[in-house]
C-alpha positions, 0 to 999 in steps of 0.5 A: 263435571260443570255443563260446558256452555256454564265453563264457555260462557264463563271464558268467554266473559274472561276473554271480554274483561280481558279485551275490554279492561283498558277501555273501562278503566280509563272512563272509571277514571274519567268518572271518580275524577272530581276535578273535571266538569260535571259533563265529561263525566256524565257523558264518560258514565254514559259510554262507560254503560254502553259497554257490553255487562260482560266486559266487566271483571265482576262478571267473571266466575272462579271455576276449577281449571279441571272440572269447571266446578263454580263453589269451593275453589282456592285460587292458590290452586285454581282447583274445586276442593274436591279436585285438590283433595284427589291430587293431594291424596294421590301425591300429585301436588308437591309438598301437600300431605293428608294433616293427621292428629 
């Protein structure tokens, strides 16, 4: 089990990134638009820099939904490899069987 503080910090980052998504996207579009004047683009980049860093989607870490483990995660299941193996072995994941050859 991961530290509760790390899991809560990541959840806060996820909330902030969802909240600031539209604002960041519009500012990034202004910054990347070469047809606009340089002053407008520079002003947009300053506004983008003033937004909180934890509002960026890049700062959100993929974590296991059961244990909070930050490494070895499968996006498709939202689980880490350890939890995935435990659930698959106990038959909790439909269609997944242990391979043998």
